C-alpha positions in Angstrom: 63.2 108.7 104.8 61.7 105.6 106.4 64.3 103.0 107.6 66.9 105.7 107.6 65.9 108.8 109.6 64.7 106.8 112.5 68.3 105.6 112.9 69.5 109.2 113.1 67.4 110.5 116.0 69.2 113.2 118.0 67.2 112.8 121.2 67.9 109.0 121.3 71.5 109.7 120.4 72.0 112.0 123.3 70.3 109.6 125.6 72.6 106.8 124.6 75.6 109.0 125.0 74.5 109.8 128.6 74.0 106.1 129.3 77.5 105.2 128.0 79.1 108.0 130.1 77.2 107.0 133.2 78.0 103.3 132.8 81.8 103.4 132.3 84.0 103.3 135.4 87.2 104.1 133.5 88.2 104.8 129.9 87.2 101.9 127.7 89.0 101.1 124.4 86.9 99.7 121.6 87.7 98.9 118.0 85.2 99.2 115.1 86.2 97.0 112.3 84.4 98.5 109.2 85.6 101.6 107.4 81.9 102.6 106.9 81.5 102.6 110.6 84.6 104.7 111.0 83.3 107.3 108.6 80.0 107.5 110.6 81.8 107.8 113.9 84.1 110.6 112.6 81.5 112.5 110.5 79.0 112.5 113.3 81.6 113.3 115.9 80.7 110.3 118.1 84.3 109.7 119.1 84.5 113.3 120.3 81.4 113.3 122.4 82.5 110.1 124.1 86.1 111.3 124.7 87.1 110.5 128.2 84.7 107.6 128.4 85.4 105.5 125.3 88.3 105.6 122.9 87.5 104.3 119.4 90.3 102.7 117.6 89.9 102.1 113.8 90.4 98.6 112.5 91.4 97.1 109.1 87.9 96.9 107.7 88.4 99.0 104.5 88.6 96.5 101.7 90.2 98.9 99.3 92.7 100.0 101.8 94.0 96.5 102.6 94.4 95.5 98.9 98.2 95.0 98.6 100.3 97.2 96.4 101.3 94.2 94.2 97.6 93.5 93.4 97.2 97.2 92.3 100.3 96.7 90.1 98.9 93.5 88.6 95.7 95.4 87.8 97.8 98.2 86.2 99.6 95.5 84.2 96.3 94.1 82.9 95.0 97.5 82.1 98.0 98.2 79.9 97.4 94.9 77.9 95.5 95.7 74.7 93.8 92.3 74.9 92.2 93.1 78.2 89.2 95.1 79.4 89.7 95.6 83.1 86.4 96.0 85.0 86.3 97.3 88.5 84.2 99.1 91.1 84.9 102.8 91.0 86.6 103.0 94.4 89.6 101.2 93.1 90.5 103.6 90.3 92.4 106.1 92.4 94.2 103.7 94.7 97.9 104.3 94.1 100.1 101.6 92.7 103.9 101.7 92.0 103.3 103.3 88.5 100.2 105.4 89.1 96.6 104.4 89.4 93.9 102.9 87.2 92.4 106.3 86.4 95.8 107.4 85.0 96.1 104.1 83.2 92.7 104.8 81.5 93.9 108.2 80.6 96.9 106.6 78.9 94.6 104.4 76.8 94.0 101.4 79.0 90.5 100.0 78.7 89.4 100.3 82.3 85.6 100.3 82.9 83.6 100.9 86.0 80.9 98.4 86.7 78.4 98.0 89.5 78.4 94.3 89.8 80.7 91.4 88.8 77.8 90.1 86.8 78.0 93.3 84.7 81.6 92.3 83.9 80.4 88.9 82.9 77.8 90.4 80.6 80.5 92.5 79.1 82.6 89.4 78.4 79.7 87.8 76.6 79.2 90.9 74.4 83.0 91.1 73.6 84.1 87.5 72.9 87.3 88.9 71.2 88.6 90.5 74.4 89.6 89.2 77.7 87.5 90.7 80.5 89.0 90.7 84.0 87.0 91.8 87.0 89.1 93.2 89.9 87.5 91.2 92.8 88.3 93.1 95.9 86.6 93.0 99.3 85.7 91.2 102.5 83.2 88.4 102.8 80.5 91.0 101.9 81.5 91.0 98.2 82.5 87.3 97.9 79.0 85.8 97.1 78.5 88.1 94.1 82.0 87.4 92.9 81.5 83.6 93.4 78.2 83.9 91.4 80.0 85.5 88.5 82.5 82.7 88.2 79.8 80.0 88.7 77.7 81.6 85.9 80.7 82.0 83.6 81.4 78.3 83.9 77.7 77.4 83.4 77.4 79.7 80.3 80.8 78.8 78.9 82.4 82.2 78.9 86.2 81.5 78.6 87.2 85.1 78.2 86.0 86.1 81.7 88.3 85.9 84.8 88.8 87.5 88.2 91.8 89.2 89.7 91.1 88.0 93.2 92.0 90.0 96.3 89.3 88.7 98.7 90.1 88.8 102.4 88.3 87.7 105.6 87.9 89.4 108.9 88.6 86.8 111.7 92.3 86.1 110.9 92.9 89.9 111.0 91.1 90.1 114.4 93.4 87.4 115.7 96.5 89.3 114.5 95.3 92.4 116.4 94.2 90.7 119.6 97.3 88.6 120.0 99.7 91.5 119.3 102.0 92.4 122.3 100.6 95.4 124.1 97.2 95.2 122.5 94.8 97.7 124.2 91.5 96.7 122.5 89.0 95.6 125.1 86.0 95.1 122.8 85.1 94.8 119.1 82.3 96.2 117.1 82.0 93.7 114.3 80.8 94.7 110.8 77.1 94.1 110.3 77.3 93.5 106.6 80.0 90.9 106.8 78.0 89.1 109.5 74.9 89.3 107.4 76.7 87.0 105.0 78.8 84.9 107.4 77.0 85.1 110.7 79.1 85.3 113.8 80.0 81.7 114.6 83.6 82.3 113.6 83.8 85.1 116.1 82.8 83.0 119.1 86.1 81.1 119.5 88.0 84.4 119.3 85.8 86.1 121.9 86.3 83.1 124.2 90.0 82.8 123.6 90.8 86.5 124.2 87.9 87.1 126.6 86.7 90.1 124.7 83.1 91.2 124.0 82.2 91.4 120.3 79.1 93.2 119.2 77.7 92.8 115.7 76.9 96.4 114.8 75.2 98.4 112.0 76.3 101.6 110.4 74.0 104.4 111.3 74.8 106.6 114.2 72.3 105.0 116.6 73.5 101.6 115.6 77.0 102.5 116.6 76.0 104.2 119.8 73.9 101.2 120.8 76.7 98.8 119.9 79.1 100.8 122.0 76.7 100.8 124.9 76.3 97.0 124.6 80.1 96.6 124.5 80.5 98.8 127.6 77.8 96.9 129.4 79.6 93.7 128.8 83.0 95.1 129.9 81.6 96.6 133.0 79.7 93.4 133.8 82.9 91.2 133.3 81.3 89.4 130.3 82.7 88.3 127.0 81.2 86.6 124.0 79.2 87.8 120.9 76.1 89.9 121.0 74.0 91.1 118.1 73.0 94.8 117.9 72.1 94.5 114.1 69.1 92.3 114.6 67.3 93.7 111.7 69.8 92.2 109.3 72.0 89.5 110.9 71.4 86.0 112.2 73.9 83.8 113.9 74.2 81.5 110.8 74.4 84.4 108.4 73.1 83.6 104.9 73.6 79.8 104.3 72.9 80.0 100.5 75.6 82.6 100.1 78.1 80.8 102.3 77.4 77.5 100.3 78.2 79.2 97.0 81.4 80.7 98.4 82.5 77.3 99.6 82.0 75.9 96.1 84.0 78.6 94.4 86.6 79.7 96.9 89.1 78.1 99.2 91.0 79.7 102.1 94.5 80.9 101.2 97.2 83.1 102.7 96.8 86.7 101.6 98.9 89.8 101.8 97.3 92.9 103.3 98.6 96.3 102.3 101.0 97.7 104.9 100.5 94.7 107.2 102.0 91.7 105.4 100.7 88.2 104.8 98.1 86.9 107.2 97.8 83.1 107.1 94.5 81.8 106.0 93.0 85.3 105.7 92.2 85.2 102.0 89.9 83.6 99.5 91.2 82.2 96.3 89.6 80.3 93.5 89.6 76.6 93.8 92.0 74.7 91.5 89.1 73.4 89.3 88.2 77.0 88.5 91.8 78.1 87.6 90.6 78.9 84.1 88.8 81.9 85.6 91.8 83.1 87.7 93.5 86.0 86.0 96.6 85.6 88.1 97.1 82.1 86.6 95.8 83.0 83.1 98.1 86.0 82.6 101.1 84.8 84.7 100.9 87.6 87.2 102.4 85.9 90.3 105.9 87.4 89.5 104.7 90.9 89.9 105.7 92.0 93.4 106.1 95.4 95.0 107.3 97.2 98.1 105.3 99.7 100.1 106.6 103.3 100.2 108.3 103.9 103.5 106.6 107.3 103.9 103.1 105.7 104.0 102.1 104.4 107.4 98.9 102.9 106.2 99.7 99.6 107.8 99.9 101.2 111.3 96.6 103.0 110.7 94.9 99.7 109.5 96.1 97.8 112.6 94.9 100.6 114.9 98.4 101.5 116.0 98.2 105.0 114.7 95.4 107.6 114.3 95.6 109.3 110.9 96.5 112.8 112.2 99.5 111.2 113.9 101.0 110.2 110.6 103.7 112.8 109.5 102.5 112.7 105.9 98.8 113.2 106.8 97.4 116.4 105.1 100.8 117.4 103.9 102.5 115.0 101.4 99.5 112.8 101.6 96.1 114.3 100.6 93.1 113.1 98.6 94.6 114.8 95.5 98.0 113.2 96.0 97.6 110.1 98.1 100.4 107.9 99.3 98.1 105.1 100.3 94.6 103.8 99.8 93.2 105.0 103.2 93.3 108.6 102.0 91.2 108.0 98.8 88.9 105.1 99.7 85.4 106.0 100.7 85.9 103.8 103.7 89.5 104.8 104.5 90.2 106.2 108.0 92.6 108.8 106.6 89.9 110.1 104.2 87.4 110.1 107.1 89.6 112.4 109.2 90.6 114.6 106.3 87.0 115.1 105.0 85.8 115.9 108.6 88.4 118.6 108.9 90.5 116.8 111.5 94.1 117.9 111.3 97.3 117.2 113.1 97.3 117.8 116.8 93.6 117.4 117.2 93.6 113.7 118.0 96.4 112.6 120.4 95.0 109.3 121.4 97.3 106.3 121.0 96.5 103.4 118.8 95.7 99.8 119.7 99.2 99.2 121.0 101.1 101.5 123.4 100.3 104.0 126.1 97.1 106.1 125.9 97.8 109.5 124.5 96.4 112.8 125.8 92.7 113.3 125.5 91.5 116.1 123.2 88.6 116.7 125.6 86.0 117.5 123.0 82.7 116.8 124.7 80.5 118.8 122.3 80.3 119.8 118.7 79.4 116.4 117.3 77.4 118.0 114.6 74.5 117.7 117.0 75.3 114.1 116.5 73.4 114.7 113.3 71.1 112.1 114.5 72.4 108.7 115.3 69.8 106.3 114.8 67.9 103.3 115.6 65.5 103.0 118.3 67.5 101.1 120.8 66.6 97.7 119.6 66.3 94.2 121.0 69.6 92.7 122.1 70.4 89.2 121.1 73.2 87.3 122.8 74.9 84.4 121.1 74.0 81.1 122.7 
């Protein structure tokens, strides 16, 4: 398939693997931010073929995974309200809350509907003026423009029975939390290409300068990731830091100004709780006060619903890169996709799901996380599903000015 298979070329993949191995002078520790990138790395075995040269640590870039337990409980509260139709993307339905998940709530009679866009939820509200329609607005900056558009259109069209349960988060404050943590081992960052397609990379430049780390805006196909890793290794070995762009086919430094402008009109920066991590100051997006009529938390008085994370679930350590999924005692035993303790085991972008679905089990990955001493290497240098073809032709590199 054009624009896909050329980013999964096995010969180019092997060539990049060789270049990475030849370039490193010692083990380098990189963190990929996006859960989609994590799944590609694990599914294709890229982390295995680079073992001994590059250790990949998985960051907090799964939006479903970082949605706090209290927000899931608030969604469950709304789903149980007979006045409410709760609309959501499908990946939120199996995320466990204190009293079950949204799929179970629907089985008990809650009106929970899967939509493919927040504008679908707005259309539903217009068709059912006698019901309150709440869209569960979860995600990083990638989903924020569409969610902002839904609110903007609801105000323009006069749809009072539409609102958002907002759980939007942003990447840079989470990166700061990781990079300033005592004992941090992350030497370079692979930034998420789709987030940067919206926001650009200007916010990353001060972080790269302050912490003296290379950051490479990277795509999601295997060759994208291998090229991004090579660019990060080149910067590390050359003693450089700053932001570079591997994902040149989709990302510009300024991002998408129209989308950013709409986000500014609808959202403001707020403190936001992250599941298993806690509150990160200024890391969230909340509706502006003049749009409070479309804020489900205000409309339904949900602020009083709070929750505590189960002690057995160590999702927070996984999301901060402190723990690889197989190192969690619950992984694959008391926590499985059929009976998850936390979102990383059921989300399509969760690190725990990536390892479980790839057949990685306890004892197969002894590497340490972002903080602490490096663990033993598993030494797997082959068997990366033939790399199943990583993919882009190594493309033009673009450094941030």
